PAVEX-558892 format. One record per residue (C-alpha): residue in three letters; x negated, y negated, z negated. Coordinates in steps of 0.05 Angstrom, whole numbers. Layout:
<r:ALA | u:X | v:Y | w:Z> $
...
// end
This chain:
<r:GLU | u:-53 | v:261 | w:-293> $
<r:ASP | u:-122 | v:231 | w:-305> $
<r:GLN | u:-145 | v:297 | w:-332> $
<r:LEU | u:-121 | v:332 | w:-269> $
<r:ALA | u:-159 | v:280 | w:-229> $
<r:LYS | u:-223 | v:297 | w:-268> $
<r:TYR | u:-218 | v:369 | w:-246> $
<r:ASP | u:-208 | v:346 | w:-174> $
<r:ASP | u:-270 | v:302 | w:-181> $
<r:LYS | u:-312 | v:361 | w:-206> $
<r:ILE | u:-289 | v:403 | w:-147> $
<r:ASN | u:-304 | v:347 | w:-98> $
<r:LYS | u:-373 | v:336 | w:-127> $
<r:GLU | u:-390 | v:410 | w:-117> $
<r:VAL | u:-365 | v:406 | w:-46> $
<r:ALA | u:-404 | v:343 | w:-32> $
<r:LYS | u:-469 | v:374 | w:-59> $
<r:ALA | u:-460 | v:436 | w:-16> $
<r:ALA | u:-443 | v:394 | w:46> $
<r:LYS | u:-508 | v:355 | w:36> $
<r:LYS | u:-548 | v:418 | w:26> $
<r:PHE | u:-522 | v:458 | w:85> $
<r:GLY | u:-510 | v:401 | w:134> $
<r:ASP | u:-475 | v:418 | w:200> $
<r:ALA | u:-471 | v:492 | w:181> $
<r:PHE | u:-426 | v:477 | w:121> $
<r:ASP | u:-358 | v:510 | w:121> $
<r:GLU | u:-316 | v:472 | w:69> $
<r:ALA | u:-256 | v:519 | w:70> $
<r:GLN | u:-300 | v:580 | w:58> $
<r:PHE | u:-339 | v:545 | w:4> $
<r:ARG | u:-275 | v:524 | w:-33> $
<r:SER | u:-248 | v:595 | w:-31> $
<r:THR | u:-312 | v:631 | w:-52> $
<r:ASN | u:-356 | v:586 | w:-96> $
<r:GLY | u:-353 | v:607 | w:-169> $
<r:ARG | u:-356 | v:538 | w:-200> $
<r:VAL | u:-304 | v:511 | w:-152> $
<r:LEU | u:-258 | v:570 | w:-167> $
<r:GLU | u:-267 | v:560 | w:-242> $
<r:HIS | u:-249 | v:486 | w:-238> $
<r:GLN | u:-191 | v:501 | w:-192> $
<r:GLU | u:-163 | v:554 | w:-239> $
<r:LYS | u:-166 | v:506 | w:-298> $
<r:ARG | u:-133 | v:451 | w:-256> $
<r:ASP | u:-77 | v:496 | w:-231> $
<r:ALA | u:-63 | v:522 | w:-301> $
<r:LEU | u:-59 | v:451 | w:-329> $
<r:HIS | u:-15 | v:428 | w:-272> $
<r:THR | u:34 | v:486 | w:-281> $
<r:ARG | u:38 | v:474 | w:-356> $
<r:PHE | u:45 | v:399 | w:-348> $
<r:ALA | u:99 | v:403 | w:-295> $
<r:LYS | u:140 | v:452 | w:-337> $
<r:ALA | u:135 | v:409 | w:-399> $
<r:LEU | u:157 | v:348 | w:-360> $
<r:ASN | u:218 | v:382 | w:-329> $
<r:ASP | u:238 | v:413 | w:-395> $
<r:ASN | u:230 | v:346 | w:-432> $
<r:ASN | u:187 | v:384 | w:-481> $
<r:PHE | u:151 | v:329 | w:-519> $
<r:GLU | u:118 | v:377 | w:-567> $
<r:GLU | u:86 | v:416 | w:-510> $
<r:LEU | u:63 | v:351 | w:-477> $
<r:ARG | u:28 | v:331 | w:-541> $
<r:GLN | u:-3 | v:401 | w:-548> $
<r:ILE | u:-30 | v:396 | w:-476> $
<r:ILE | u:-64 | v:330 | w:-495> $
<r:LEU | u:-95 | v:363 | w:-557> $
<r:ASP | u:-116 | v:427 | w:-521> $
<r:GLU | u:-149 | v:388 | w:-464> $
<r:GLU | u:-183 | v:344 | w:-517> $
<r:ILE | u:-160 | v:281 | w:-480> $
<r:VAL | u:-185 | v:217 | w:-513> $
<r:CYS | u:-156 | v:147 | w:-511> $
<r:PRO | u:-191 | v:111 | w:-452> $
<r:ILE | u:-197 | v:47 | w:-494> $
<r:SER | u:-214 | v:68 | w:-565> $
<r:GLY | u:-241 | v:138 | w:-552> $
<r:THR | u:-199 | v:168 | w:-608> $
<r:LYS | u:-163 | v:235 | w:-606> $
<r:ASN | u:-116 | v:215 | w:-662> $
<r:TRP | u:-51 | v:214 | w:-622> $
<r:THR | u:19 | v:199 | w:-647> $
<r:GLU | u:78 | v:242 | w:-627> $
<r:VAL | u:99 | v:238 | w:-554> $
<r:ARG | u:161 | v:194 | w:-549> $
<r:GLN | u:209 | v:171 | w:-495> $
<r:PHE | u:200 | v:96 | w:-481> $
<r:ASN | u:252 | v:48 | w:-454> $
<r:LEU | u:228 | v:22 | w:-387> $
<r:MET | u:285 | v:-28 | w:-376> $
<r:PHE | u:289 | v:-101 | w:-399> $
<r:SER | u:353 | v:-121 | w:-433> $
<r:THR | u:381 | v:-190 | w:-446> $
<r:ASP | u:447 | v:-221 | w:-468> $
<r:MET | u:496 | v:-256 | w:-421> $
<r:GLY | u:550 | v:-301 | w:-448> $
<r:SER | u:563 | v:-371 | w:-474> $
<r:THR | u:567 | v:-348 | w:-547> $
<r:SER | u:526 | v:-297 | w:-586> $
<r:ASP | u:590 | v:-263 | w:-611> $
<r:GLY | u:618 | v:-252 | w:-542> $
<r:ALA | u:553 | v:-237 | w:-508> $
<r:MET | u:547 | v:-176 | w:-464> $
<r:LYS | u:483 | v:-136 | w:-459> $
<r:ILE | u:456 | v:-132 | w:-388> $
<r:TYR | u:392 | v:-105 | w:-358> $
<r:LEU | u:343 | v:-138 | w:-310> $
<r:ARG | u:339 | v:-97 | w:-247> $
<r:PRO | u:283 | v:-45 | w:-247> $
<r:GLU | u:288 | v:-40 | w:-170> $
<r:THR | u:318 | v:-79 | w:-112> $
<r:ALA | u:356 | v:-20 | w:-83> $
<r:GLN | u:425 | v:-27 | w:-114> $
<r:GLY | u:442 | v:-92 | w:-78> $
<r:ILE | u:430 | v:-56 | w:-12> $
<r:PHE | u:476 | v:1 | w:-33> $
<r:VAL | u:533 | v:-45 | w:-53> $
<r:ASN | u:528 | v:-83 | w:14> $
<r:TYR | u:508 | v:-28 | w:62> $
<r:LEU | u:577 | v:-21 | w:93> $
<r:ASN | u:582 | v:-96 | w:105> $
<r:VAL | u:515 | v:-94 | w:141> $
<r:GLN | u:535 | v:-32 | w:180> $
<r:LYS | u:600 | v:-62 | w:205> $
<r:THR | u:575 | v:-132 | w:221> $
<r:GLY | u:513 | v:-106 | w:254> $
<r:ARG | u:551 | v:-50 | w:289> $
<r:MET | u:499 | v:0 | w:264> $
<r:LYS | u:502 | v:75 | w:273> $
<r:VAL | u:474 | v:125 | w:224> $
<r:PRO | u:415 | v:133 | w:219> $
<r:PHE | u:396 | v:61 | w:203> $
<r:GLY | u:357 | v:24 | w:149> $
<r:ILE | u:363 | v:-39 | w:108> $
<r:ALA | u:300 | v:-71 | w:78> $
<r:GLN | u:291 | v:-127 | w:29> $
<r:ILE | u:240 | v:-159 | w:-17> $
<r:GLY | u:251 | v:-186 | w:-87> $
<r:LYS | u:232 | v:-187 | w:-160> $
<r:ALA | u:238 | v:-126 | w:-204> $
<r:PHE | u:224 | v:-117 | w:-278> $
<r:ARG | u:197 | v:-59 | w:-320> $
<r:ASN | u:185 | v:-57 | w:-394> $
<r:GLU | u:114 | v:-31 | w:-386> $
<r:ILE | u:84 | v:-3 | w:-450> $
<r:VAL | u:15 | v:-30 | w:-432> $
<r:ALA | u:9 | v:-80 | w:-376> $
<r:ARG | u:-62 | v:-71 | w:-353> $
<r:GLN | u:-111 | v:-60 | w:-295> $
<r:PHE | u:-105 | v:-132 | w:-270> $
<r:ILE | u:-42 | v:-137 | w:-227> $
<r:PHE | u:-33 | v:-62 | w:-219> $
<r:ARG | u:16 | v:-55 | w:-276> $
<r:MET | u:59 | v:-115 | w:-292> $
<r:ARG | u:126 | v:-128 | w:-326> $
<r:GLU | u:150 | v:-174 | w:-271> $
<r:PHE | u:130 | v:-156 | w:-200> $
<r:GLU | u:149 | v:-163 | w:-127> $
<r:GLN | u:178 | v:-103 | w:-93> $
<r:MET | u:193 | v:-86 | w:-20> $
<r:GLU | u:243 | v:-31 | w:-9> $
<r:MET | u:279 | v:2 | w:49> $
<r:GLN | u:340 | v:46 | w:43> $
<r:PHE | u:349 | v:89 | w:105> $
<r:PHE | u:419 | v:119 | w:113> $
<r:VAL | u:424 | v:188 | w:144> $
<r:LYS | u:475 | v:243 | w:157> $
<r:PRO | u:481 | v:293 | w:100> $
<r:GLY | u:440 | v:355 | w:113> $
<r:THR | u:387 | v:317 | w:152> $
<r:GLU | u:356 | v:281 | w:93> $
<r:LEU | u:296 | v:327 | w:82> $
<r:ASP | u:276 | v:322 | w:156> $
<r:TRP | u:280 | v:246 | w:151> $
<r:PHE | u:242 | v:248 | w:85> $
<r:LYS | u:185 | v:285 | w:119> $
<r:LYS | u:187 | v:236 | w:178> $
<r:TRP | u:184 | v:174 | w:133> $
<r:LYS | u:127 | v:204 | w:93> $
<r:GLU | u:87 | v:211 | w:157> $
<r:ILE | u:105 | v:142 | w:184> $
<r:ARG | u:88 | v:106 | w:119> $
<r:LEU | u:21 | v:141 | w:111> $
<r:LYS | u:5 | v:125 | w:183> $
<r:TRP | u:20 | v:52 | w:170> $
<r:HIS | u:-28 | v:50 | w:110> $
<r:LYS | u:-83 | v:86 | w:149> $
<r:ALA | u:-74 | v:37 | w:207> $
<r:LEU | u:-102 | v:-18 | w:162> $
<r:GLY | u:-171 | v:14 | w:173> $
<r:PHE | u:-197 | v:27 | w:102> $
<r:GLY | u:-211 | v:100 | w:115> $
<r:ASP | u:-164 | v:160 | w:117> $
<r:ASP | u:-199 | v:190 | w:56> $
<r:HIS | u:-175 | v:130 | w:14> $
<r:TYR | u:-103 | v:156 | w:17> $
<r:ARG | u:-66 | v:218 | w:-7> $
<r:TYR | u:3 | v:243 | w:-23> $
<r:HIS | u:23 | v:259 | w:-95> $
<r:ASP | u:87 | v:299 | w:-98> $
<r:HIS | u:127 | v:288 | w:-161> $
<r:ASP | u:125 | v:342 | w:-214> $
<r:LYS | u:189 | v:316 | w:-244> $
<r:LEU | u:244 | v:289 | w:-199> $
<r:ALA | u:293 | v:235 | w:-219> $
<r:HIS | u:362 | v:264 | w:-233> $
<r:TYR | u:389 | v:236 | w:-167> $
<r:ALA | u:332 | v:258 | w:-121> $
<r:ASN | u:319 | v:323 | w:-84> $
<r:ALA | u:249 | v:303 | w:-59> $
<r:ALA | u:198 | v:250 | w:-79> $
<r:THR | u:126 | v:234 | w:-65> $
<r:ASP | u:77 | v:177 | w:-77> $
<r:ILE | u:26 | v:150 | w:-29> $
<r:GLU | u:-36 | v:138 | w:-71> $
<r:PHE | u:-95 | v:93 | w:-54> $
<r:LEU | u:-165 | v:99 | w:-81> $
<r:MET | u:-169 | v:38 | w:-126> $
<r:PRO | u:-234 | v:19 | w:-163> $
<r:PHE | u:-203 | v:57 | w:-222> $
<r:GLY | u:-182 | v:120 | w:-184> $
<r:PHE | u:-125 | v:142 | w:-140> $
<r:LYS | u:-62 | v:103 | w:-158> $
<r:GLU | u:8 | v:96 | w:-129> $
<r:VAL | u:21 | v:40 | w:-80> $
<r:GLU | u:85 | v:66 | w:-48> $
<r:GLY | u:139 | v:116 | w:-65> $
<r:VAL | u:181 | v:155 | w:-15> $
<r:HIS | u:244 | v:187 | w:-43> $
<r:SER | u:304 | v:226 | w:-20> $
<r:ARG | u:359 | v:197 | w:-65> $
<r:THR | u:416 | v:241 | w:-37> $
<r:ASN | u:483 | v:206 | w:-39> $
<r:PHE | u:480 | v:192 | w:-114> $
<r:ASP | u:477 | v:116 | w:-113> $
<r:LEU | u:533 | v:107 | w:-61> $
<r:SER | u:578 | v:158 | w:-94> $
<r:GLN | u:569 | v:126 | w:-163> $
<r:HIS | u:585 | v:56 | w:-136> $
<r:GLU | u:646 | v:85 | w:-102> $
<r:LYS | u:668 | v:122 | w:-165> $
<r:PHE | u:662 | v:62 | w:-213> $
<r:SER | u:687 | v:9 | w:-164> $
<r:GLY | u:747 | v:50 | w:-142> $
<r:LYS | u:734 | v:29 | w:-70> $
<r:SER | u:716 | v:75 | w:-13> $
<r:ILE | u:649 | v:59 | w:18> $
<r:LYS | u:645 | v:119 | w:63> $
<r:TYR | u:616 | v:112 | w:133> $
<r:PHE | u:660 | v:132 | w:192> $
<r:ASP | u:619 | v:171 | w:243> $
<r:PRO | u:650 | v:161 | w:312> $
<r:GLU | u:611 | v:219 | w:342> $
<r:LEU | u:636 | v:269 | w:290> $
<r:ASN | u:703 | v:233 | w:282> $
<r:GLU | u:698 | v:239 | w:206> $
<r:SER | u:679 | v:198 | w:145> $
<r:TYR | u:624 | v:215 | w:97> $
<r:THR | u:579 | v:185 | w:44> $
<r:PRO | u:510 | v:179 | w:75> $
<r:TYR | u:448 | v:206 | w:43> $
<r:VAL | u:390 | v:158 | w:32> $
<r:ILE | u:315 | v:160 | w:43> $
<r:GLU | u:279 | v:104 | w:5> $
<r:THR | u:209 | v:75 | w:15> $
<r:SER | u:187 | v:28 | w:-39> $
<r:ILE | u:122 | v:-13 | w:-42> $
<r:GLY | u:97 | v:-58 | w:-98> $
<r:VAL | u:72 | v:-120 | w:-62> $
<r:ASP | u:23 | v:-137 | w:-118> $
<r:ARG | u:-6 | v:-67 | w:-116> $
<r:MET | u:-12 | v:-70 | w:-41> $
<r:PHE | u:-49 | v:-137 | w:-47> $
<r:LEU | u:-95 | v:-107 | w:-99> $
<r:SER | u:-111 | v:-46 | w:-57> $
<r:ILE | u:-127 | v:-88 | w:4> $
<r:MET | u:-171 | v:-138 | w:-33> $
<r:SER | u:-209 | v:-84 | w:-71> $
<r:ALA | u:-222 | v:-44 | w:-7> $
<r:ALA | u:-239 | v:-104 | w:36> $
<r:TYR | u:-291 | v:-135 | w:-11> $
<r:CYS | u:-361 | v:-115 | w:9> $
<r:GLU | u:-432 | v:-136 | w:-10> $
<r:GLU | u:-478 | v:-116 | w:48> $
<r:GLN | u:-553 | v:-113 | w:54> $
<r:LEU | u:-575 | v:-136 | w:123> $
<r:GLU | u:-634 | v:-111 | w:163> $
<r:ASN | u:-672 | v:-177 | w:153> $
<r:GLY | u:-670 | v:-168 | w:78> $
<r:GLU | u:-614 | v:-217 | w:66> $
<r:SER | u:-547 | v:-200 | w:35> $
<r:ARG | u:-477 | v:-223 | w:51> $
<r:VAL | u:-409 | v:-221 | w:18> $
<r:VAL | u:-356 | v:-202 | w:69> $
<r:LEU | u:-281 | v:-192 | w:61> $
<r:LYS | u:-263 | v:-140 | w:113> $
<r:LEU | u:-189 | v:-155 | w:115> $
<r:PRO | u:-149 | v:-123 | w:171> $
<r:ALA | u:-148 | v:-176 | w:226> $
<r:ALA | u:-72 | v:-176 | w:227> $
<r:LEU | u:-71 | v:-195 | w:152> $
<r:ALA | u:-128 | v:-245 | w:150> $
<r:PRO | u:-101 | v:-314 | w:133> $
<r:VAL | u:-152 | v:-349 | w:178> $
<r:LYS | u:-158 | v:-315 | w:246> $
<r:LEU | u:-212 | v:-359 | w:278> $
<r:ALA | u:-265 | v:-410 | w:260> $
<r:VAL | u:-292 | v:-457 | w:314> $
<r:MET | u:-361 | v:-487 | w:303> $
<r:PRO | u:-403 | v:-535 | w:343> $
<r:LEU | u:-476 | v:-514 | w:341> $
<r:ILE | u:-496 | v:-585 | w:322> $
<r:LYS | u:-457 | v:-648 | w:304> $
<r:LYS | u:-475 | v:-688 | w:367> $
<r:ASP | u:-482 | v:-686 | w:443> $
<r:GLY | u:-407 | v:-678 | w:453> $
<r:LEU | u:-405 | v:-609 | w:420> $
<r:PRO | u:-357 | v:-629 | w:364> $
<r:GLU | u:-309 | v:-659 | w:415> $
<r:LYS | u:-310 | v:-594 | w:456> $
<r:ALA | u:-297 | v:-553 | w:393> $
<r:ARG | u:-238 | v:-598 | w:375> $
<r:GLU | u:-209 | v:-586 | w:445> $
<r:ILE | u:-211 | v:-511 | w:433> $
<r:ILE | u:-179 | v:-518 | w:364> $
<r:ASP | u:-124 | v:-562 | w:392> $
<r:ASP | u:-107 | v:-509 | w:444> $
<r:LEU | u:-109 | v:-448 | w:398> $
<r:LYS | u:-78 | v:-477 | w:334> $
<r:PHE | u:-8 | v:-466 | w:361> $
<r:HIS | u:-21 | v:-391 | w:367> $
<r:PHE | u:-57 | v:-375 | w:301> $
<r:HIS | u:-89 | v:-407 | w:241> $
<r:CYS | u:-158 | v:-436 | w:258> $
<r:GLN | u:-211 | v:-472 | w:219> $
<r:TYR | u:-262 | v:-524 | w:243> $
<r:ASP | u:-330 | v:-524 | w:209> $
<r:GLU | u:-391 | v:-566 | w:225> $
<r:LYS | u:-427 | v:-572 | w:158> $
<r:ASP | u:-493 | v:-536 | w:144> $
<r:SER | u:-531 | v:-488 | w:188> $
<r:ILE | u:-494 | v:-440 | w:233> $
<r:GLY | u:-516 | v:-381 | w:190> $
<r:LYS | u:-486 | v:-411 | w:127> $
<r:ARG | u:-422 | v:-426 | w:164> $
<r:TYR | u:-418 | v:-353 | w:186> $
<r:ARG | u:-427 | v:-331 | w:114> $
<r:ARG | u:-371 | v:-376 | w:90> $
<r:GLN | u:-323 | v:-347 | w:141> $
<r:ASP | u:-346 | v:-276 | w:124> $
<r:ALA | u:-329 | v:-289 | w:51> $
<r:ILE | u:-257 | v:-309 | w:66> $
<r:GLY | u:-246 | v:-253 | w:116> $
<r:THR | u:-242 | v:-293 | w:181> $
<r:PRO | u:-245 | v:-239 | w:236> $
<r:PHE | u:-276 | v:-283 | w:291> $
<r:CYS | u:-321 | v:-344 | w:297> $
<r:VAL | u:-331 | v:-384 | w:361> $
<r:THR | u:-394 | v:-424 | w:370> $
<r:VAL | u:-397 | v:-482 | w:419> $
<r:ASP | u:-467 | v:-497 | w:446> $
<r:HIS | u:-499 | v:-539 | w:500> $
<r:GLN | u:-488 | v:-484 | w:551> $
<r:THR | u:-413 | v:-489 | w:537> $
<r:LEU | u:-411 | v:-558 | w:568> $
<r:GLU | u:-438 | v:-529 | w:633> $
<r:ASP | u:-401 | v:-462 | w:641> $
<r:ASN | u:-341 | v:-469 | w:594> $
<r:CYS | u:-362 | v:-406 | w:557> $
<r:VAL | u:-371 | v:-397 | w:482> $
<r:THR | u:-403 | v:-346 | w:436> $
<r:LEU | u:-351 | v:-301 | w:401> $
<r:ARG | u:-376 | v:-268 | w:337> $
<r:ASN | u:-344 | v:-207 | w:305> $
<r:ARG | u:-341 | v:-210 | w:228> $
<r:ASP | u:-351 | v:-136 | w:214> $
<r:THR | u:-405 | v:-118 | w:266> $
<r:MET | u:-436 | v:-188 | w:271> $
<r:GLN | u:-443 | v:-174 | w:345> $
<r:GLN | u:-436 | v:-233 | w:392> $
<r:GLU | u:-409 | v:-237 | w:463> $
<r:ARG | u:-403 | v:-292 | w:513> $
<r:VAL | u:-331 | v:-306 | w:535> $
<r:ALA | u:-295 | v:-358 | w:576> $
<r:ILE | u:-256 | v:-410 | w:537> $
<r:SER | u:-196 | v:-395 | w:581> $
<r:GLU | u:-197 | v:-322 | w:557> $
<r:LEU | u:-203 | v:-337 | w:482> $
<r:ASN | u:-128 | v:-338 | w:468> $
<r:ASN | u:-115 | v:-270 | w:501> $
<r:ILE | u:-176 | v:-236 | w:470> $
<r:ILE | u:-164 | v:-260 | w:399> $
<r:ALA | u:-88 | v:-255 | w:400> $
<r:ASP | u:-92 | v:-182 | w:420> $
<r:ARG | u:-141 | v:-166 | w:364> $
<r:VAL | u:-108 | v:-204 | w:307> $
<r:SER | u:-35 | v:-193 | w:324> $
<r:ILE | u:11 | v:-154 | w:276> $
<r:THR | u:44 | v:-129 | w:340> $
<r:SER | u:-20 | v:-94 | w:361> $
<r:LEU | u:-24 | v:-61 | w:292> $
<r:LEU | u:48 | v:-38 | w:296> $
<r:LYS | u:38 | v:-8 | w:365> $
<r:THR | u:-13 | v:41 | w:335> $
<r:LEU | u:45 | v:73 | w:297> $
<r:GLN | u:80 | v:96 | w:361> $
// end
């Protein structure tokens, strides 16, 4: 997969050079379809992808090893080409349950949170009086026997997972799969890190229970990596639980007047990976026009832990008392900080570094007109606003509700 990404990078570099050379007159589609170097890289990439996908689906370990040798892929850590044979690794954690070692039973730590939802979906449907289509979401620990846990918190053996299982009528699952792909990508892009930081990666090899699967990948500091998976799991999980439990868990559809086993669309996010993607994209070191530099954490306002900092310009003349009044009014609506130490510039920098979207400065003029200076973290622009309007202005900009409305 990294080798495929290298071919993509070579193509993108050629496109970027041409775009810089030709400016507004550049036609990217035409360039990609006619440029010799781009076509050469694309041909190699397509040939590798076809060969790789076939070997995966055929479980042909010898061919996979031969691909690694033919492409002269080296170990990213040691630089060696001396590879062992390709083997199938066990990705599940096992442990023993029982009061004695003789009578212990081997069990496995869950590699996903989905199965609890499948076992209980009918209880939720009946008590909630839900109609298909409907979804159930949950968050919890999952465990994978990772061969190499690396890249900080990207790949861990114990991690937090958020999953949703969306139950649909059989035959409609691929339409819903397409819809959830679009909704989930729209959510990620709404965070504001740039549409070019996200892409789909359709699976070359599907799990035995799936009929469609794709990953949403984010451009991490170490390349495009998966942060969320969207899968069409058919009715495999429900039918297997039904088969081995001996209990019917079919859904009765009052509109069709028949019972059936729903099909399932799953979206699954690793919380740790999501955190890593946001932190890596939000961290910036900027050079300012006056020659100074600043570290700023450009967190989406809806996710920033501190929404507002209130600062008196100086620590006297009644300004701290006025600032405290503002804090006391707004602290019930969102998390605020009060800061009066050091110069106002240093205080701004401190708030920039922890990602606070807005700062309010109370000055002598405030005591006369009840207006304050509102500073935007990202643009550093300042505007004069009435204290009575602060709650409405800031709440609208930092609310998760405002973010969710963009998905409509």
